[in-house]
N, C-alpha and C positions, 0 to 999 in steps of 0.2 A: 656677672656672667657673660660669656662669649656668645656672640651671635654667629661663631663660625661652625659649621655641621661637621667640616673634617672630610676632605677629599683627597684621594690620592695624587690626583693630577687635576688642574683645572684648566678648562680649555674655554669656558663661558661663564660670563658674571651676569648674575641675576640681580633683581630689586634687593633680596635679602643680602646677598653678597657686597652688592654696592654700598648698602647703609653700613654693614660691616667694616668695610674697608673705612669708609669715612669716620666712623667712630675711633677705631685703632689709630687712624692718623690724627684725630682731635685729641685723643688721649697721650699720644706721644708728643705732640707739640705742646700742649698745655704742661705735661710733666718736665718739660725742658725750657718753659718759658723763661723762668728767672736766668737760666744759662744762656740763653740766647740773648736776654736784655745787657749783659755785660759786655757783649761784641759791640761796643760802641768806641767809636774814633776818640770823641772826648769823653774823659773821665767826669762826666757830671751826671747827676741823679735824673736824666731824662732819657736814658737809654731804654727804650720801652718796645722795641721791635717784637719781642717774643711775647709782650703782653697784647699788644695790638693785634698781632695774626693771629693769637690764640683766642681773642674775642670775636675777632672777624670770623675764624673757622667754627667756633661754637655756634654762632648764629647762624651760619649754613647748615651745620648738622642738625640744629633744631628744626628748621625748615624741611629738610630732608626726612627726618623722622615722622613729622606730623603728616608727610605725604602718603596716601592709602592706596596709591595707585599700583598695579603689577607691571607698569611700565617702566623699565630704567629710565627711558627718555623723561617722563614726568617727575621723576624723582631728582634727576640730574637738573631739570629745569628749577625745581623748588629749591635745590642746594645751591645753584648759581644765584637765584633772586635773594636767596638769604644771606651769601657772601657780599652779593652787591649793596646791599641795606646796611648790614653789619661792617662793612669795611672801614678799617680804622689805620691811619697812617699811611705813607707810602705802600709799604711791604703789603699791608692788608688789602689797599686798593689792587696792587699788581696780582695778588694770590686771587681775589675775585675775577680778575680778567683773564686768567689762566683758565679757571675753571667754566667761565663763560664760554670761551673758546671751545673747551672739552664738550660741553653740552651742545653747542652748535653742530659739532660734527657727528654726535650720536643722537642728534633729534629724531624721533620716530622709531628708534629701535625699542625691543623689548628686553633683549639681552645683548651682551657685547662680548665680542671675542678678541683675542691678541692684537690682531690687525686693527680694530676698531679702535681700541684704546692706545696702540702706538701712534696711529695717525690723529686721534683726539689730542693727545699731549702736545704733538707738533702743531696743530692748529690753536691750541692754547697758548704757545709761545708766540705764534704770529700774532694773535688778537692782542696779547698783552703789548707787544712791542707797539702795535699801532695805537694803542690806548694813551701812550706816554709820548708827549711831543718831542722831547730830547732824551730819548734812550740812554742811558749810561751802562757801559760795560764794566764787569765786574761786580755785577749785582744779581738779585734774584733772577732778572732777565737772562742774564748770560747762563745761568746754572739750568735753566728750564730750556733754553734754546738748544745748548750744547747737548745736555743729556736726552733730551727728546729727539733729537735729529740721529744721534749716534746709535740709539737704541732701536728706532724705526728703521734706520739702515741696515743694522744687523739682522733684524726681522726678514726686511725684505730679500736680504742675500740669502738666507737660510731660514725659514719660519720655525719658530719653536713655541713653548706653550707659556701659559701667563707667570708660571713662577720664575722662569727664565727671563722673561721680558722685565718684570720687576726687579730682578738680581741687577739686570743690566742697567735698567734706569737708575737705581740706586747707586751703583758703582760709578756709573757717569757723572751724577750730580754730586757724589762725593770727590770724584777727581776735578770736577769744574770748581765746585767751591773752594777746594784747596787751592786753586791758582787764580782765585779773584784778586788777591794781592798783586799779582803780575799786571793787571789792568789798572788797578787803582793803588798807586804807590803809597799813598796815605795809610791804607791799611797795612801795607808791609811794614812801614815806619812804627805803627804802633803794635803790630805783632798780632792782629786779628783777621780773621776773615770776614766776609759781608755777613750779616746778621740776618737779613731777609732771605739769603740762599740757604743759611742754615736752617732757619725755620721751614722752607720748602723741603729740605732734605728730611727734617722730622716727619713731616707730613707723608711724603714717599716711602720712608721706612715705616710708617704705621699701616700703610696701604701693603707693602710686601709682608708685613708680618701676619696679616690677616690672610692673605694668599698662602702663606706657608702653613698655616694652621696655628698660629701662637699669636692672635692679635695683642696688641698693648690695650691696658685697662687704666683707667684712672686710679690713683692711690687708694688704697683702702681706707685712709682717714676722709678722704672727701665723699667716697662712696657711702660712708656711715652718716656722714653730715647732710647729705642730701641727693637723691638719685638724679635729681635735674644736673647735668653737667654744667650748664651755665651758673647756676646756683653755686656749685661745688667752686668752679673756677673764682667766681666773684669772691665767695667768703674765705677761701684759703689765701688768694693773691694780694687781695687788698684787706679785706676785713676792716679794722680800724687804723685810720692813719693818727699815730700818736707822737706828739710832740713835747718837749718840754725843756726848761733851762733852769738847771740846778747851781745855786751858789754854794760851793763847796765848804763843808765844816773845816775848821782849821786843823784838824787832823788828818784831812785828806788833800790839802792844797798841793803839798809836795810830793805825796805817795800815790795819788791817784792815778791809776792805769787804764788807759781806754781799752786795751785789749782784753782785760778782764769783765769790764762792763759789757762790751760786745759780747763776750762769750755767754755771760749770764742772759742776755737778752736772746741772743740766738738759741740758746738751750730750752727757754721758754716759748719758742716757735717764732720767734721775731725774723721778719723779712724787711728787704729794702731798708737796711740799718746804717746809719750814719752816727757817728759819736765824735763829736768836734770839742776840743778843750782850750779855753782860752783865757789865760792867768786862773781866777778862780773861778770862773763859769764853764759849766759844761752843758751843750746843745746835744739834745739826742732827738734823732727821727726814726721811727719804726712802724712797720705795719704788722699787727698781730691780731689775732683773734680775742685776746685777753688784756686789753689796755690797762685793767687794774692791777695786774702781776706786774706789767712793764713799770707803772708808777711805784709800785711798793719797792722794786728793786732800787729805781731812781732814787727815791727818799731815803735810803740809806746812807747816801754820800752827802746829804746836806738838805738845804731848803729850796722848794720851788720858787722861782721868780717867775715863771709864766708856764702855762701848760695848755694844750689843746689837743681835743679828740674829736676827729670827724668820722663818722659812718660811711667808708667810701662806697659800701653795697648801696646805701641811699643815694649817693652822688651819682652812681655810675649804673643805676637799675634798668636801663637799656636793654642789657644781655638777659635779663631774667624773664620769663614768660609771663605775658600780661602785665608789665611794669611798662610806663609811659614817662619818658624824660619830661620834665617840665621846665622849660627854660625861663630865667629870669626875665620878667616883663617890666616895663614902664609902670604900668598899672593893671588892677586885677581886671576892670572892666573893659572889655575888647571894643576898640574904635574901629567902626567898619565904614567910616566915610571914605570915598574913593580918594588913593594918593598916586601920585605919579611914580613915585620912588619909596621903597622899603629899605633900610640898611640893617644887615645882620652882620654882628661882630662876634669874634671868639677871645674869650678873656678868663683870667683867673684871678681872684683877689678883689675884694669888695672896693677897694679904691679906683683900681682899674676899671671895673665893671661900671661904676658911677660914673667916671670921667667919660666912658664911652656913650652913657646915656645922656649925660649933659652936652656933649658934641653932637648928638642928633640921631644916634642908633636907635632902632626900633625894638630890637631884640639882640640879647648878648646870650651867647650859649656858653655855657661853663665848659672850660677846657684850656689847653695851653701845651706847656712843654712836656707836661704829663698828662695822661689820660685823654688822648685825642678823640674829640668827637668822631661820630660816625655818620656816614651818608644818609643813614634813616635819622639822625637828629636832625640835620640839614634840612631833609624833605618835611618833617614835621613843622619845623618853623615856617617855612614858605608856606606852607598849608595853611598857618595861621594868618599870615599875611596875605589873605587872599583878595583885599581890598586894594593892594599895591600892584600896580600895572607894570613895573620894573623892580627887580629884587637885586640888589648889589650886595655880596658877600665878602668879609673881610676876613680871611682864615687867621692871619697875624703868626703863622708859624709854617715854615717850610714843609713840614711833615703832616698838614692839615690839607695843603691846597688841593691834592688828587681827591681827597673825599668830597670836599666842597665842589670840585667840578664833576664827579659822578652825578651831583643832584642836577645838573643841566641834561644830561642824557636820560636820566630816571623822570625829569618832569619837562619834557622837550616842550609841552605846550605853554609852559610860563616863559617869561622874559628874565632869565637869571644870569647875571655877571660876576664872574669871581675876579676880584682883584688879587694879584699875587703878593700879598703883605706877607713877608717871611719875619716879622718880629711885631710884638705889642707896640712898639716906637713908631715904627712905620705906619701902623693901623691907626694909632691916635692921630697922626698927623694928617693920613688921608682921608679919615671920617671927619676931622675938624676943616678940612679945606673941600668937603663935598657942597656943591653948588645944586641944591634941589629945584632951582629955577632953570638949569640948563638943560641940553639936549644929550642924549646918550652916548654919542660918539665925542662930543666936546668935553663931558665929565670924564670918560674913560681915558682921554688923552691927558687932560688935566692931572688925574690922579696918577698916571703912570709916572709922570713927570716929579709929582710930590715925593712918590714912593721911591724913585730912584735916588731923589736928593738926601734920604735919611741914612747914615750910619748908625748901626746899632750896635751896641757893647753891652757886656754884663758882668756881675761878680756873683759866682755861686760857689759851691764845695766839691771837693773831688771825692769820688766813690771807690777810687782805686789808684794805686800807684801805676804810672806810666811816664813816657817820655814822648814829647811831641814838638817838633821843629826845634830841637835843642832846648827846651825847656823841661826839667824834672819837676815832675809833680807826684806828691805823696799823698795818700788816702787820709783824707781828713783836712788838707789843705783848702785854702780859699783860691780860687783862680779867676783871673781876669781874661775876658774873651773879647778881642776886637773883630768884629766879623767872623772869620772863620781861623783867626789866629790867638794862641793862647800867649798873652803878654807877660803875665806876672803869675806867680804862686807862691804861697808861703801861709806862715801860721798867724800872721797878723793880719786881719781883714783891712784896716785902715791903710796900713801900708800898700797892699796889694791894690786898694782902690787908687791912692794916689800915683801909683806907678802906672796905672790904666789911663788917668785924667792927664799924667804928661804925655802919655804917648798920644792922647787924642787932640792935646793943644799943639801938636806939629802941624796939623792941618789948619792952614791959616785961612782957607776959604770959607769955613763955615761961620755961623753968626749965633746960634741959639744952640745952647745944651740943656736938654731936659734929664733930669735925673730922678727915677722913680724907684723908691726905696720900698722894700717889702716887708713882711711880718717878723717880728722880732728885731725890728733895727733899733740902733743906739741912739737917743735922741742928741747925745752929745757928739755923737761921729758924724750924724747928719748936719749939724751946726758947722763942725770943722769942714766938712765937704763943700758947703758953700762959701765959707770963708776962704778955703784954698783955690776954689774956681775964681773967685773974685781977685785975689792977690796973684794968680800966677796967668791970667787970661784976660781978654777983652770981650770973653763970651757973654752973650745975656743968657741969665741962668735961671731954670724954672724947676723948683723940686715939688714932687707930688708924692702923697702918701697912697701906695698902689695897693700895699697888703698883700702883694703876691707871694705864693708860696715858692720855695727851691730856691729862688733867684734874690739873693740880698739886694742888688741893685739892678735896674735896667737903665741904660743911658742912651739917649739919643742925640745926635749930632746932626744939625741941618743947617 
């Protein structure tokens, strides 16, 4: 049901209106989350900007709804706090900062007018820019800066009502978004606009729709499932992560068509779908509310070699009211003896998680290339380590660093240090070299040197056709990524991996190569990898069972 009463012209926004705007923005963002996820430069299965922003915004919406005050200032404060604590991924964090600046400008007001809104969004842009150490143009930052400035400038030139303001704000945002590839050539090469900016536009369009009298709503299917928007989002977007490998019956080895299986899984409600065929084996990854149906479809083609079903709602229940994320701990019994240092790492995969603990981590937060932890997840962990004088956080992913850093401002009374580890490989090396007997400044300097010395590469699969830096990629291909460059793509994972290794061998300054293999790896292939490295390089080699999802191999060179 809509919260909008119906006005011929709106000149003021009260608490009910503000909550209605947030709900409409939340619904529009959630309804387009999957579409925004595809706006990823790399065609890898970790394009989750839409998901991160939607989860962030949902957390803010929940807090706004809980606030019973008649003052829009109080609701905006609760909304801002919810966004801050629920922020996931870089775009989620920036979104939280935009509305932090919005709240700061309207603080103390019970209602707001067009002038207040226009100035509040401009202030939101300023606060967001200040929150980022090295702002990058061609991102969500550019969209909010340009759109808010032009809309406010127009208002100051000739004042108008709220309907006109939000139309201008959305029009300027759409125009700015269209030009993001002019700032970032990589966007133009791949043929996409900035995903964070696209998410912001959906939010603003949601606000405009409420002001215009036809707010966006969550899909009927989700409303029937559960009235709680967070739970709706969780069930629909994630459900059960279902993966299986089939050995095809001989009747299907030569006739199997990936497109037909994809259509069947899509028709039964499957999302985040990947189907990859390699000789007589087919690997399937799908998010669905009915994993049994997916298995029944798959079983028609042959025999299961491996299957795994994970309840993603259980894994990421922090967005559901009253649910608490329980990070994996070393021991069930809490040790409260005073410690000078506490180490927090982010990882996915049993093997990688265990390795971080073996190297000295106190808590490993579940997360990684997909399903980035929120600021609140880090806050909870730091609270648990209340016996530690200094907390070091290793995000191990470039899209998690900002959320981790927000913990520093939320918990300014604690000594929290975020090391900018952008990969699992760098994180493992850094945690392994952590000197718990040293002083903070010396530790930070040493760790920065260690992190800078690690070159991270990976092998995963493509979720769409694209062309990047001259490399043609087809959906379902295996792709090898060295740093920020795709160096190989093809149907044969072994060959793609060996091409990557040849590329890495060209660096004669490195001494150690670490190969972390993920779930579903082939033992014979792993043995061949060790043999290939030994025959074609002088590098010392370490091979680790990481069990990580999505990425077949994570490779560190140092």
